[in-house]
C-alpha positions in Angstrom: 182.5 100.2 191.9 181.8 97.0 190.2 178.1 97.4 191.0 178.1 100.9 189.4 179.6 99.5 186.2 176.9 96.9 185.9 174.2 99.4 186.6 175.6 101.7 183.9 175.8 98.8 181.5 172.2 97.8 182.1 171.1 101.4 181.5 173.0 101.5 178.2 171.3 98.3 177.1 167.9 99.7 178.0 168.7 102.8 176.0 169.7 100.7 173.1 166.5 98.7 173.3 164.4 101.9 173.6 166.1 103.4 170.6 165.4 100.1 168.6 161.8 100.2 169.7 161.5 103.8 168.5 163.1 102.9 165.2 160.6 100.0 164.8 157.6 102.2 165.6 158.9 104.7 163.0 159.3 101.9 160.5 155.8 100.6 161.2 154.4 104.0 160.7 156.2 104.4 157.4 155.1 100.9 156.3 151.5 101.7 157.2 151.7 105.0 155.4 153.1 103.3 152.3 150.4 100.6 152.5 147.7 103.3 152.8 149.1 105.2 149.9 149.3 102.1 147.8 145.8 101.1 148.8 144.4 104.5 147.9 146.3 104.4 144.7 144.7 101.0 143.9 141.2 102.3 144.8 141.7 105.4 142.6 143.1 103.2 139.8 140.2 100.7 140.0 137.7 103.6 140.3 139.2 105.3 137.3 139.2 102.0 135.3 135.6 101.4 136.4 134.6 104.9 135.4 136.3 104.6 132.0 134.7 101.1 131.6 131.2 102.4 132.5 131.5 105.3 130.2 132.7 103.0 127.4 129.9 100.5 127.9 127.3 103.3 128.1 128.6 104.8 124.9 128.6 101.4 123.2 125.0 100.9 124.1 124.0 104.0 122.1 123.8 104.4 118.3 127.1 105.1 116.6 125.7 108.2 115.0 122.1 109.2 115.9 121.8 111.5 112.9 123.1 109.1 110.3 120.8 108.5 107.3 123.1 106.6 105.0 122.3 102.8 104.8 125.1 100.2 105.1 124.6 96.9 103.4 125.1 93.9 105.7 124.9 90.3 104.7 124.3 87.8 107.5 125.3 84.3 106.2 123.2 81.3 107.0 124.3 79.6 110.2 125.9 82.7 111.7 126.4 82.7 115.4 125.7 85.6 117.7 129.5 86.2 118.0 129.9 86.2 114.2 127.0 88.6 113.8 128.3 90.9 116.5 131.8 91.0 114.9 130.2 91.6 111.5 128.2 94.6 112.8 131.3 96.1 114.4 133.4 95.6 111.3 130.7 97.4 109.3 130.6 100.3 111.7 127.0 99.6 112.7 127.9 99.2 116.4 130.7 100.4 118.5 131.7 97.2 120.3 130.9 93.5 119.3 131.2 92.3 122.9 128.8 94.8 124.3 126.2 94.0 121.6 126.7 90.3 122.2 126.3 90.5 126.0 123.4 92.9 125.6 121.6 90.4 123.3 122.3 87.5 125.7 121.1 89.5 128.7 117.8 90.1 126.9 117.6 86.4 125.8 117.9 87.3 122.1 119.9 85.0 119.9 117.6 83.6 117.2 118.6 85.9 114.3 117.8 85.4 110.7 120.2 85.2 107.8 119.7 87.7 105.0 120.7 91.0 103.4 120.0 94.1 105.5 120.3 97.8 104.9 121.2 99.2 108.3 122.2 102.6 109.6 124.5 103.9 112.3 121.5 105.7 113.8 119.8 102.4 114.8 119.7 101.5 118.5 120.7 98.0 119.7 117.0 97.1 120.3 116.2 98.1 116.7 119.1 96.1 115.4 118.0 93.1 117.4 114.4 93.4 116.2 115.6 93.7 112.6 117.7 90.6 112.9 114.9 88.7 114.5 112.2 89.5 112.0 114.4 89.4 108.9 113.4 93.0 108.0 114.8 96.4 109.0 113.1 97.7 112.0 113.1 101.5 112.6 111.4 103.7 115.1 108.4 105.3 113.4 108.1 109.0 113.0 104.4 108.7 114.0 101.7 106.0 114.3 98.0 106.1 113.5 95.3 103.8 114.9 92.1 103.1 113.0 89.6 101.5 115.4 87.4 98.6 114.4 83.9 99.7 113.3 85.0 103.0 111.8 83.4 104.3 108.6 85.4 106.0 105.9 84.3 109.4 107.1 85.5 108.5 110.6 88.8 107.3 109.3 89.1 110.6 107.4 88.7 112.4 110.8 91.6 110.3 112.2 93.8 111.1 109.2 93.0 114.8 109.5 94.1 114.8 113.2 97.3 112.7 112.6 98.5 114.0 109.3 98.6 117.1 107.1 95.7 115.9 105.0 92.1 116.9 105.6 89.1 114.6 105.8 87.8 116.2 102.6 91.1 115.3 100.7 90.8 111.7 102.1 87.2 111.3 101.0 87.9 112.8 97.5 90.7 110.2 97.1 88.8 107.1 98.3 85.7 108.0 96.2 87.6 108.8 93.0 87.0 106.4 90.2 90.7 106.4 89.3 91.8 105.3 92.8 89.1 102.7 93.1 90.1 101.2 89.7 93.8 101.2 90.9 92.8 99.2 94.0 90.8 96.8 91.9 93.9 96.3 89.7 96.3 96.0 92.6 94.1 93.8 94.8 91.8 91.9 92.4 90.9 89.2 94.9 89.7 91.8 97.4 88.3 94.8 95.5 86.0 93.2 92.9 83.2 94.5 90.6 80.8 94.2 93.5 82.0 97.5 94.9 80.7 99.3 91.8 77.0 98.5 92.4 74.8 101.5 91.9 73.3 101.5 95.4 76.6 101.4 97.3 77.3 104.6 99.1 81.1 104.5 99.1 82.9 101.9 96.9 85.7 101.3 99.4 83.6 101.4 102.6 84.7 98.5 104.8 87.8 97.8 102.7 90.3 99.6 104.8 91.6 97.4 107.6 91.3 98.7 111.2 94.8 98.5 112.8 97.7 100.6 114.1 99.9 101.8 111.3 103.5 103.1 111.6 105.1 105.7 109.3 108.8 106.4 108.9 108.6 109.7 107.2 107.1 113.1 108.1 104.6 113.3 105.3 103.8 110.0 103.5 101.6 110.5 100.5 97.8 110.2 101.2 97.6 107.6 98.5 100.3 105.4 100.2 98.5 105.7 103.5 95.2 104.5 102.1 96.7 101.8 99.9 98.5 100.4 102.9 95.2 100.0 104.7 93.6 98.3 101.7 96.7 96.1 101.4 96.4 95.1 105.1 92.7 94.1 104.5 93.8 92.0 101.5 96.5 90.2 103.6 93.9 89.3 106.3 91.1 88.2 103.9 93.3 86.1 101.6 93.9 83.8 104.6 90.3 82.7 104.3 90.1 82.2 100.5 89.6 78.4 100.9 86.8 78.8 103.5 85.1 81.4 101.3 85.3 79.1 98.3 83.9 76.2 100.4 81.0 78.2 101.8 80.4 80.0 98.4 80.7 83.4 100.0 82.2 86.4 98.2 84.7 88.7 99.8 82.1 91.5 99.5 79.5 89.5 101.3 82.1 88.6 104.0 83.1 92.2 104.7 79.4 93.3 104.6 78.3 90.7 107.1 81.4 91.2 109.3 80.7 95.0 109.4 77.3 94.3 110.9 78.8 92.2 113.7 81.5 94.9 114.3 78.8 97.6 114.7 76.6 95.5 116.9 79.6 94.4 119.1 79.9 95.6 122.7 82.7 94.9 125.2 81.0 91.7 126.3 79.4 90.6 123.0 79.4 87.0 121.7 79.9 87.7 118.0 79.6 84.1 117.0 76.1 84.0 118.6 75.0 87.3 117.0 76.3 85.8 113.6 74.0 82.8 114.2 71.0 85.1 114.7 71.7 86.9 111.4 72.1 83.7 109.6 69.0 82.2 111.1 67.0 85.3 110.1 68.4 85.2 106.5 67.6 81.5 106.2 64.0 82.2 107.3 63.5 85.1 104.9 63.3 87.5 107.8 64.8 91.0 107.7 67.9 91.4 109.8 66.5 94.5 111.6 69.9 95.7 112.9 70.0 99.4 114.1 73.5 100.2 112.8 72.2 99.9 109.3 69.5 102.4 110.0 72.0 104.9 111.3 74.2 104.3 108.3 71.2 104.9 106.1 70.5 108.1 107.9 74.1 109.1 107.6 74.3 110.3 111.3 75.1 109.0 114.7 72.3 108.8 117.3 72.3 107.4 120.8 68.9 106.0 120.2 67.1 104.8 117.0 63.5 106.0 117.0 60.5 104.2 115.4 60.3 106.9 112.7 63.9 106.2 111.8 63.1 102.6 110.9 61.0 103.8 108.0 63.8 105.5 106.2 63.7 104.5 102.5 67.3 103.5 101.9 68.8 100.2 100.6 71.0 100.0 103.7 68.0 99.9 106.0 67.7 96.3 107.0 64.3 96.9 108.7 62.8 97.7 105.2 65.0 95.4 103.1 65.7 91.7 103.6 69.1 90.2 103.4 72.5 92.0 103.7 72.8 95.7 102.9 74.4 96.6 99.6 77.9 96.7 101.1 79.9 97.1 104.4 78.8 99.9 106.7 82.2 100.0 108.5 85.6 98.4 108.7 85.5 95.0 110.4 88.4 93.5 112.4 89.7 90.0 112.3 87.4 88.8 115.2 84.3 89.8 113.4 85.5 88.3 110.1 86.2 85.0 111.8 82.8 85.0 113.6 81.2 85.5 110.2 82.8 82.4 108.9 82.4 80.4 112.1 79.0 81.2 113.6 77.6 79.4 116.6 74.8 76.9 116.0 71.7 78.2 117.8 67.9 78.6 117.5 68.0 82.3 118.3 66.3 84.8 116.1 66.5 87.9 118.4 68.9 89.6 120.7 69.3 92.8 122.6 72.1 94.5 124.6 71.2 95.8 128.1 72.5 99.0 129.7 75.7 97.1 130.8 76.4 95.9 127.3 75.4 92.3 128.0 73.6 90.5 125.2 70.4 88.6 125.8 69.2 86.1 123.1 65.8 84.8 122.4 64.2 82.1 120.2 60.8 83.8 119.9 59.4 87.3 119.5 57.4 87.0 122.7 60.5 86.0 124.6 62.3 88.9 123.0 59.6 91.4 124.1 59.7 90.1 127.7 63.5 90.6 127.8 63.1 94.0 126.3 60.7 95.0 129.1 63.0 93.5 131.7 66.4 94.8 130.6 65.6 98.0 128.8 62.3 99.6 129.6 62.3 98.9 133.4 65.9 100.2 133.5 64.9 103.6 132.1 
């Protein structure tokens, strides 16, 4: 009897332990479930916060109003830090978030901004704002750009303008050859466009006075006069840097641009312009004609792959086979490299040169040597 009671008591204890274990398992399951729910909630919450943050930053990196045209005056005081400028731009409504602008500038290693007064718009991108603040002038994305290559004549420039704008080459040529416009350029840029351009034997007064470069335009249809004047102004800005050298060498601007245009037209991809300049100077000093083919082509008024012997006889003041010294004026627009080569030629004993089929120049001291190189590099290669 006593053994039966003990056995029953043990069974009851086991039952109690089993029930407790079941309760613990149930509790563990509940806890795990709660933890899982909380974890999912945190993931969703952080994901949502991250998505909101991403969308906010993406929005802050874009212009406030891409279609805005109204300018907003912003004064950046001297000594302003990046944080100060960022806060100022946000306060003025130019950007959406100062912190985003600040970190964007830092990420791109941009922090050297200039003090000054700016007329900015809400349509400007962060890159445009940064460029403006770096250069001290308002930078905008141009509506279109136009590139004038080195060595282009006025007629060729007119072709480029006809392709890139609403103006025709005829309209361009009528403008650049009009007495009123030439006089205006002489008034606006007296150190560049001088009385020398009015000589009787000059084909086009402003030939060679439009600087070859890439120009940006911020309106759909700038006036033709503003387009041309910007090119003349660009040449003026380049040439004025050499005013002291010109005075020292007693060379006029017209002579500089004329000489440089010859180098520009003779240039090839592998040309040594300083050495070609030395050849021209040597020939001038010896009273020899320059005998450069581009002047013959300019005299003929046409482009030819090869200048023939009969072409060399053309009676024209630009033909340097028939006339000694420089032609009456530039035959094309020269770039900065040719201008500098004109003022800083090499010192050589060369009087002749030729370019082979590969565009490599070969220089000679004597005419016999020149003939030998002509036979070697040109006639044998035909």
